[in-house]
C-alpha positions as CSV (number, residue, x, y, z in Angstrom):
1,M,2.1,-3.4,-19.1
2,A,5.4,-1.5,-18.6
3,F,6.2,1.6,-16.7
4,G,9.4,3.3,-17.6
5,G,10.7,0.2,-19.4
6,V,9.9,-2.0,-16.4
7,E,7.3,-4.7,-17.1
8,V,4.7,-5.0,-14.3
9,L,2.4,-7.4,-16.3
10,K,3.8,-10.0,-18.6
11,G,1.5,-11.9,-21.0
12,V,-1.5,-12.2,-18.6
13,D,-4.5,-14.0,-20.0
14,I,-7.9,-13.7,-18.2
15,D,-11.5,-14.2,-19.1
16,L,-14.5,-12.7,-17.2
17,F,-17.8,-14.3,-17.8
18,P,-21.4,-13.1,-17.1
19,G,-22.8,-14.5,-13.9
20,E,-19.4,-15.2,-12.3
21,V,-17.3,-13.6,-9.6
22,H,-13.6,-14.0,-10.6
23,G,-11.0,-13.5,-7.9
24,L,-7.6,-11.8,-8.6
25,I,-5.1,-12.6,-5.9
26,G,-1.3,-12.2,-5.4
27,E,1.3,-10.6,-3.2
28,N,1.8,-6.8,-3.0
29,G,3.2,-5.8,-6.4
30,A,2.0,-8.9,-8.3
31,G,0.0,-6.7,-10.8
32,K,-3.6,-7.1,-9.6
33,S,-4.6,-3.5,-9.5
34,T,-2.6,-2.7,-12.7
35,L,-4.6,-5.5,-14.5
36,G,-7.9,-4.0,-13.2
37,K,-6.9,-0.5,-14.4
38,L,-6.1,-1.9,-17.8
39,I,-9.5,-3.5,-18.1
40,A,-11.2,-0.3,-17.0
41,G,-9.3,2.0,-19.4
42,V,-7.2,3.8,-16.7
43,Y,-4.0,2.5,-18.3
44,R,-3.3,1.6,-21.9
45,P,-1.5,-1.8,-22.3
46,T,1.9,-1.9,-24.0
47,G,1.1,-5.3,-25.4
48,G,-1.7,-7.8,-25.9
49,T,-5.4,-7.4,-26.6
50,L,-8.6,-6.6,-24.7
51,S,-11.9,-7.9,-26.1
52,I,-15.3,-6.9,-24.9
53,K,-18.1,-9.3,-26.0
54,G,-15.7,-10.8,-28.5
55,V,-14.7,-7.5,-30.1
56,V,-11.0,-6.4,-29.8
57,T,-11.1,-3.0,-28.2
58,Q,-8.6,-0.3,-27.5
59,L,-9.7,1.8,-24.5
60,S,-8.3,5.4,-24.4
61,N,-9.8,6.3,-21.0
62,P,-12.3,5.2,-18.3
63,R,-15.1,7.1,-19.9
64,Q,-14.8,4.9,-23.0
65,A,-14.7,1.8,-20.8
66,L,-17.9,3.0,-19.1
67,D,-19.6,3.5,-22.4
68,L,-18.9,-0.1,-23.2
69,G,-20.2,-1.3,-19.8
70,V,-16.9,-1.7,-17.8
71,A,-16.6,0.0,-14.4
72,L,-13.9,0.1,-11.8
73,I,-14.8,0.5,-8.1
74,H,-11.7,1.8,-6.4
75,Q,-10.3,0.9,-2.9
76,E,-10.4,4.6,-2.1
77,P,-13.7,6.0,-3.4
78,L,-13.4,8.7,-6.0
79,T,-16.3,10.9,-4.9
80,F,-16.8,14.7,-4.7
81,P,-17.4,15.4,-1.0
82,D,-19.2,18.7,-1.4
83,L,-21.7,17.4,-3.9
84,D,-24.7,15.3,-2.8
85,V,-25.3,11.6,-3.4
86,A,-27.4,12.1,-6.6
87,E,-24.9,14.6,-8.1
88,N,-22.1,12.1,-7.5
89,I,-24.0,9.3,-9.2
90,F,-24.8,11.4,-12.3
91,V,-21.8,13.7,-12.4
92,G,-21.1,14.9,-15.9
93,R,-24.3,13.4,-17.3
94,Q,-27.2,14.9,-15.4
95,P,-30.6,14.4,-16.9
96,R,-31.7,17.6,-18.8
97,S,-35.0,19.3,-19.5
98,R,-36.1,20.4,-22.9
99,T,-34.5,23.8,-22.3
100,G,-31.1,22.3,-21.4
101,Q,-31.4,22.8,-17.6
102,I,-30.6,20.0,-15.1
103,D,-33.8,18.1,-14.4
104,W,-33.3,17.9,-10.6
105,A,-36.5,16.0,-9.9
106,T,-35.7,13.2,-12.4
107,M,-32.1,13.0,-11.1
108,Y,-33.0,12.6,-7.5
109,R,-35.8,10.1,-8.3
110,S,-33.5,8.0,-10.5
111,A,-30.7,8.1,-7.9
112,Q,-33.1,7.0,-5.1
113,E,-34.3,4.1,-7.3
114,L,-30.8,3.0,-8.0
115,L,-29.8,3.1,-4.3
116,A,-33.0,1.1,-3.4
117,S,-32.1,-1.5,-6.1
118,L,-28.8,-2.0,-4.3
119,G,-30.5,-2.2,-0.9
120,V,-28.7,1.0,0.2
121,K,-30.6,3.3,2.6
122,L,-29.1,6.6,1.6
123,N,-30.8,9.9,1.0
124,A,-30.0,11.0,-2.6
125,K,-29.9,14.6,-1.4
126,A,-27.4,14.1,1.4
127,K,-23.9,15.6,1.1
128,V,-21.2,12.9,0.5
129,R,-18.8,14.6,3.0
130,G,-19.0,12.7,6.3
131,L,-20.3,9.4,4.7
132,G,-18.3,6.3,5.4
133,V,-16.2,4.4,2.9
134,A,-18.8,1.7,2.5
135,D,-21.5,4.3,1.6
136,Q,-19.2,6.0,-0.9
137,Q,-18.4,2.7,-2.5
138,M,-22.2,2.1,-2.9
139,I,-22.5,5.5,-4.6
140,E,-19.7,4.5,-7.0
141,M,-21.5,1.2,-7.7
142,A,-24.8,3.0,-8.2
143,A,-23.0,5.3,-10.7
144,A,-21.7,2.3,-12.6
145,L,-25.1,0.6,-12.7
146,S,-26.7,3.8,-13.9
147,Q,-24.6,3.4,-17.0
148,H,-25.7,-0.2,-17.3
149,A,-22.2,-1.6,-16.5
150,K,-22.0,-5.3,-17.1
151,V,-18.4,-5.7,-16.0
152,L,-17.5,-4.6,-12.5
153,I,-14.0,-4.6,-11.1
154,L,-13.9,-4.3,-7.3
155,D,-10.3,-3.3,-6.4
156,E,-9.7,-4.0,-2.6
157,T,-13.2,-2.7,-1.9
158,T,-13.4,-4.6,1.4
159,A,-10.1,-3.3,2.8
160,S,-11.7,-0.5,4.8
161,L,-15.0,-2.2,5.6
162,T,-16.3,-3.7,8.8
163,P,-17.5,-7.4,8.7
164,K,-21.1,-6.2,8.7
165,E,-20.4,-3.9,5.7
166,V,-18.5,-6.7,3.9
167,A,-21.6,-9.0,4.4
168,E,-23.8,-6.3,2.9
169,L,-21.5,-5.7,0.0
170,F,-21.3,-9.5,-0.7
171,A,-25.1,-9.7,-0.8
172,I,-25.1,-7.0,-3.5
173,V,-22.3,-8.7,-5.4
174,R,-24.2,-12.0,-5.4
175,R,-27.4,-10.3,-6.7
176,L,-25.5,-8.5,-9.5
177,R,-23.8,-11.8,-10.4
178,D,-27.2,-13.6,-10.6
179,E,-28.4,-10.7,-12.8
180,G,-25.6,-11.5,-15.3
181,C,-22.8,-9.1,-14.3
182,A,-19.2,-10.3,-14.8
183,I,-17.3,-9.3,-11.6
184,A,-13.6,-9.2,-11.0
185,F,-12.8,-9.2,-7.2
186,V,-9.3,-8.0,-6.3
187,S,-8.5,-8.8,-2.7
188,H,-5.8,-9.7,-0.2
189,R,-8.3,-11.4,2.1
190,L,-8.2,-15.0,1.0
191,D,-11.1,-16.1,3.3
192,E,-13.3,-13.5,1.4
193,V,-12.0,-14.7,-1.9
194,F,-12.9,-18.3,-1.2
195,E,-16.3,-17.2,0.1
196,I,-17.5,-15.0,-2.8
197,C,-15.5,-16.1,-5.9
198,D,-16.5,-18.8,-8.4
199,R,-13.0,-18.9,-9.9
200,I,-9.6,-17.5,-8.9
201,T,-6.6,-16.3,-10.9
202,V,-3.3,-16.1,-9.1
203,L,-0.7,-13.5,-10.2
204,R,3.0,-13.5,-9.2
205,D,5.6,-11.0,-10.2
206,G,3.4,-9.7,-13.0
207,E,2.6,-13.1,-14.5
208,K,-0.3,-15.5,-14.3
209,V,0.7,-18.7,-12.5
210,G,-2.6,-20.5,-12.6
211,E,-6.4,-20.6,-12.0
212,R,-8.2,-22.5,-9.3
213,I,-11.9,-23.3,-8.4
214,P,-12.2,-22.5,-4.7
215,A,-14.2,-25.7,-4.0
216,Q,-11.4,-27.7,-5.5
217,S,-8.5,-25.9,-3.9
218,S,-7.5,-24.5,-0.5
219,I,-6.0,-21.4,1.0
220,P,-2.6,-23.0,1.7
221,E,-2.4,-24.1,-1.9
222,V,-3.0,-20.6,-3.3
223,V,-0.6,-19.1,-0.8
224,R,2.1,-21.4,-2.2
225,M,1.1,-20.2,-5.7
226,M,1.3,-16.6,-4.6
227,V,4.7,-17.1,-3.0
228,G,6.1,-19.5,-5.5
229,R,9.8,-19.3,-4.6
230,D,12.3,-21.8,-3.2
231,V,12.6,-20.2,0.3
232,A,15.3,-22.5,1.4
233,A,17.5,-21.2,-1.4
234,A,17.2,-17.6,-0.3
235,E,20.1,-15.9,1.4
236,R,19.1,-15.5,5.0
237,A,20.3,-12.9,7.6
238,S,22.4,-14.2,10.4
239,S,20.8,-13.4,13.8
240,P,23.1,-11.1,15.6
241,N,24.0,-10.9,19.3
242,S,21.4,-8.2,19.9
243,G,22.0,-5.8,22.7
244,E,19.7,-4.0,25.1
245,V,16.2,-2.9,24.2
246,V,16.3,0.5,22.4
247,L,12.7,0.9,21.3
248,D,9.8,-0.5,23.4
249,V,6.3,0.0,22.0
250,H,3.6,-1.1,24.4
251,Q,-0.1,-1.4,23.6
252,L,0.0,1.4,21.1
253,A,-3.3,2.3,19.5
254,Q,-4.8,5.0,17.3
255,G,-8.6,5.0,17.2
256,K,-9.9,2.4,14.7
257,V,-6.6,2.4,12.6
258,F,-4.6,0.0,14.8
259,S,-4.7,-1.2,18.4
260,N,-2.7,-3.1,21.1
261,V,0.5,-3.0,19.1
262,S,3.4,-4.1,21.3
263,F,7.0,-5.0,20.2
264,Q,10.7,-4.2,21.0
265,V,13.7,-3.5,18.8
266,R,17.1,-4.1,20.3
267,K,20.5,-2.5,19.7
268,G,22.1,-4.0,16.6
269,E,18.8,-5.7,15.4
270,I,16.8,-5.3,12.2
271,V,13.2,-6.1,12.9
272,G,11.0,-6.5,9.8
273,M,7.4,-5.6,9.8
274,A,5.3,-7.4,7.1
275,G,1.6,-7.3,6.2
276,L,-0.7,-6.6,3.4
277,V,-1.8,-3.2,2.1
278,G,-3.9,-1.4,4.7
279,A,-2.7,-3.6,7.6
280,G,-1.6,-0.5,9.5
281,R,2.2,-0.8,9.3
282,T,2.9,2.8,8.0
283,D,0.3,4.1,10.5
284,V,2.3,2.6,13.4
285,A,5.5,4.1,12.1
286,E,4.0,7.5,11.8
287,A,2.5,7.3,15.3
288,I,5.9,6.4,16.7
289,F,7.5,9.3,14.8
290,G,4.9,11.9,15.9
291,I,3.3,12.5,12.5
292,T,0.1,11.3,14.0
293,T,-1.0,11.1,17.6
294,P,-1.6,7.7,19.3
295,T,-4.8,7.4,21.4
296,A,-3.3,4.9,23.8
297,G,-0.1,3.0,24.7
298,T,3.5,4.0,25.4
299,I,6.8,4.4,23.6
300,S,10.1,4.1,25.4
301,I,13.7,4.6,24.3
302,Y,16.3,2.8,26.4
303,G,13.7,2.2,29.1
304,K,12.7,5.9,29.3
305,E,9.0,6.6,28.4
306,I,8.8,9.4,25.9
307,T,6.1,11.7,24.7
308,V,6.2,12.4,21.0
309,R,3.8,15.0,19.7
310,N,5.5,15.9,16.5
311,P,8.5,14.8,14.4
312,K,10.7,17.5,15.9
313,E,10.2,15.9,19.3
314,A,10.8,12.4,17.8
315,M,14.1,13.5,16.4
316,S,15.2,15.0,19.7
317,E,14.5,11.5,21.3
318,G,16.7,9.8,18.7
319,L,14.1,8.6,16.2
320,A,14.4,8.8,12.5
321,L,12.0,7.9,9.7
322,V,12.8,7.2,6.1
323,P,9.3,7.5,4.5
324,E,7.7,5.3,1.9
325,D,7.3,8.1,-0.6
326,R,10.8,9.6,-0.9
327,Q,9.9,12.0,-3.6
328,H,6.9,13.7,-1.8
329,H,7.9,13.1,1.9
330,G,11.6,12.6,1.9
331,L,13.2,15.1,-0.6
332,L,12.9,18.6,-2.0
333,L,13.4,17.5,-5.6
334,P,14.5,20.8,-7.2
335,V,17.0,21.5,-4.3
336,S,20.6,20.3,-4.3
337,I,21.8,16.9,-2.9
338,A,23.9,18.8,-0.3
339,E,21.0,20.8,0.9
340,N,18.6,17.8,1.1
341,A,21.1,15.8,3.1
342,S,21.4,18.6,5.7
343,L,17.7,19.4,6.0
344,A,17.2,17.6,9.4
345,I,20.2,19.2,11.1
346,L,20.1,22.8,9.8
347,R,20.1,24.3,13.3
348,S,23.4,22.7,14.1
349,L,24.9,24.1,10.8
350,T,24.0,27.7,11.5
351,K,26.1,30.5,12.8
352,V,24.5,33.9,13.8
353,G,21.4,32.8,11.9
354,M,23.2,31.9,8.7
355,V,23.6,28.4,7.3
356,Q,27.3,27.5,6.9
357,K,27.4,26.3,3.3
358,N,30.9,24.8,3.6
359,K,29.6,22.4,6.4
360,V,26.6,21.5,4.3
361,T,28.9,20.5,1.5
362,E,31.3,18.6,3.8
363,N,28.5,16.5,5.2
364,A,27.2,15.7,1.8
365,E,30.7,14.7,0.6
366,T,31.2,12.5,3.7
367,Y,28.0,10.5,3.1
368,R,28.6,10.5,-0.7
369,G,31.6,8.3,0.1
370,K,30.1,6.3,3.0
371,L,26.9,5.4,1.0
372,K,28.5,5.2,-2.4
373,I,26.1,7.7,-3.9
374,A,26.6,8.0,-7.7
375,L,26.5,11.7,-8.6
376,H,28.4,14.3,-10.6
377,D,28.4,17.0,-7.9
378,V,26.8,17.4,-4.4
379,N,25.4,20.7,-5.6
380,Q,23.3,19.2,-8.5
381,A,19.5,18.9,-8.0
382,V,18.5,15.7,-6.3
383,K,15.8,15.1,-9.0
384,D,18.5,14.3,-11.4
385,L,19.6,11.2,-9.5
386,S,18.3,7.6,-10.0
387,G,15.7,6.2,-7.5
388,G,18.4,4.2,-5.7
389,N,20.7,7.2,-5.2
390,Q,17.8,9.4,-4.1
391,Q,17.0,6.8,-1.4
392,K,20.6,7.0,-0.3
393,V,20.3,10.8,0.0
394,V,17.3,10.4,2.2
395,L,19.2,7.9,4.3
396,S,22.2,10.2,4.7
397,K,19.8,13.0,5.8
398,W,18.6,10.9,8.7
399,L,21.9,9.3,9.5
400,L,23.3,12.8,10.0
401,T,21.0,13.2,13.0
402,E,22.8,10.2,14.6
403,P,19.6,8.4,15.6
404,K,19.2,5.6,18.1
405,V,16.3,4.1,16.2
406,L,16.0,4.1,12.4
407,I,12.5,3.4,10.9
408,L,12.6,2.4,7.2
409,D,9.3,2.4,5.4
410,E,9.6,0.4,2.1
411,P,13.3,1.2,1.8
412,T,13.8,-0.4,-1.6
413,R,10.5,0.4,-3.4
414,G,11.0,1.5,-7.0
415,I,14.8,0.9,-7.1
416,D,16.7,-1.5,-9.2
417,I,18.1,-4.8,-8.0
418,G,21.7,-3.5,-7.7
419,A,20.6,-0.5,-5.6
420,K,18.4,-2.8,-3.5
421,A,21.4,-5.0,-2.6
422,E,23.4,-1.9,-1.8
423,V,20.7,-0.6,0.6
424,H,20.5,-4.0,2.3
425,R,24.3,-4.0,2.8
426,L,24.0,-0.5,4.3
427,M,21.2,-1.6,6.7
428,R,23.3,-4.6,7.9
429,E,26.4,-2.3,8.4
430,L,24.2,0.2,10.4
431,A,22.8,-2.6,12.6
432,D,26.3,-4.0,13.2
433,S,27.4,-0.5,14.4
434,G,24.7,-0.7,17.1
435,L,21.7,1.0,15.4
436,A,18.2,-0.4,16.1
437,I,16.3,-0.7,12.9
438,L,12.6,-1.2,12.2
439,M,12.0,-2.0,8.5
440,I,8.5,-2.0,6.9
441,S,8.4,-3.8,3.6
442,S,5.8,-5.4,1.3
443,D,8.6,-7.5,-0.3
444,L,8.5,-10.8,1.6
445,Q,11.9,-11.9,0.1
446,E,13.4,-8.7,1.5
447,V,11.8,-9.1,4.9
448,L,13.1,-12.7,5.2
449,T,16.6,-11.9,3.9
450,V,17.4,-8.8,5.8
451,S,15.4,-9.1,9.1
452,D,16.5,-10.8,12.4
453,R,12.9,-11.0,13.5
454,V,9.6,-10.6,11.7
455,L,6.5,-8.9,13.0
456,V,3.3,-9.5,11.0
457,M,0.3,-7.1,11.0
458,R,-3.2,-7.7,9.9
459,E,-6.1,-5.2,9.9
460,G,-4.5,-3.0,12.6
461,Q,-3.4,-5.8,14.8
462,L,0.1,-7.3,15.4
463,V,-0.7,-11.0,14.9
464,K,2.7,-12.6,14.9
465,N,6.2,-12.1,16.2
466,L,8.4,-14.6,14.4
467,A,12.0,-15.6,15.2
468,L,14.2,-15.9,12.2
469,G,14.0,-19.7,12.2
470,D,10.2,-19.7,12.2
471,A,9.7,-17.0,9.5
472,T,9.0,-18.4,6.0
473,E,7.1,-16.8,3.2
474,E,4.2,-19.2,3.8
475,S,4.1,-18.6,7.6
476,V,4.2,-14.8,7.1
477,M,1.6,-14.8,4.3
478,L,-0.7,-17.1,6.2
479,A,-0.6,-14.8,9.2
480,A,-1.0,-11.7,7.1
481,T,-4.2,-13.1,5.5
482,G,-5.7,-14.3,8.8
483,Q,-5.1,-18.0,8.3
484,V,-2.8,-18.6,11.3
485,A,-5.1,-21.1,13.0
486,N,-5.5,-23.2,9.8
487,A,-1.8,-23.3,8.9
488,S,-0.3,-26.8,9.1
């Protein structure tokens, strides 16, 4: 599978058998979800074949996959909140009476029977709005089974579940397996993979690197397969002579999202924050920057406790956040490069209520040179730039605020290797100039190469604070997957 000419899956072979739970594991970006979506007809492959019951099949959409008995249960349930449970299960294919009207009695009875077969105690007439993630996933599963699905792909379905809900889901998975379903289980939680799966396929950088039988393997072995690189050969950052503490986060919490998060970032230091999808890294960054409101804990800048209720207040305290999704949260795509770069400091560029366009242009030209932004003219639309140059525009926007702390959320996601190296160089230059940087990244190689210290989050908890010498891909991955105690 390729997106925009970039291969994200390369010659992957996998077999799913009736009566088996097959685990799909790998680092963030390894291609697990993409493979699941190919099998379920969400994406069309750019190469290779897909066979169902021995027949080579070309799936045009998820409806066709469902008609052939293949269903995908998403990490974030795709339900209609204002419809009731039964309507969600039978949406688009409600039973009809002879006159063509919806047969409500049959629909509710069938829905209740399906839920009972899964051991789910839900009222078929209850509205979906307000139901928990676990209940919504059960509704999706009931919908799949109502169409006699024999291949189920569970994509990170346990990511938002409590241990009790996971146990209940696993009981259903085992029952469906015993009834002859072929189940693909995509997960970052290796302890769950080893508990529920009969076979495991490991993906790395879009390629299959091997299969393992859990009973004949171990978590450290599959972690090494997931990582699969010569860590010693990687270029490492040199630990700087860090200055005083700039950002001090103490026991920060936000409801059930994350809790008791404490760390410091010093002047001239790049602190990397690693973890798996859903670990709470972005949530912590957004709470620090005032996008969301913490329910407990404190944030201090240079020893002074601050109250941040919104991004405007965060900016006034010297905080800046380069968001993960630059196109939706960092830029106004149809607007010029110059205007985008000045968005965060417009007030300082106004005179008698009017924006001074010459200053807007001057600022953009200054950072065009400093950040080596490749463009024709600062007045061209930012949407015309490459991903790497768009990211530099976002950086210039926040650097113009002269921040004390720069938070970078996935700073090199979706940009090519040359632009990535350039962003890394800029980060080191900014740190050397005295800026305190917190970098969130799913790229372990990036975390280890750029960071001076590494924080590891797992399920809303900060579980490790690793000095540069102690941070390896294996140690970070083991901590992120909850295997700290078992690591040799």
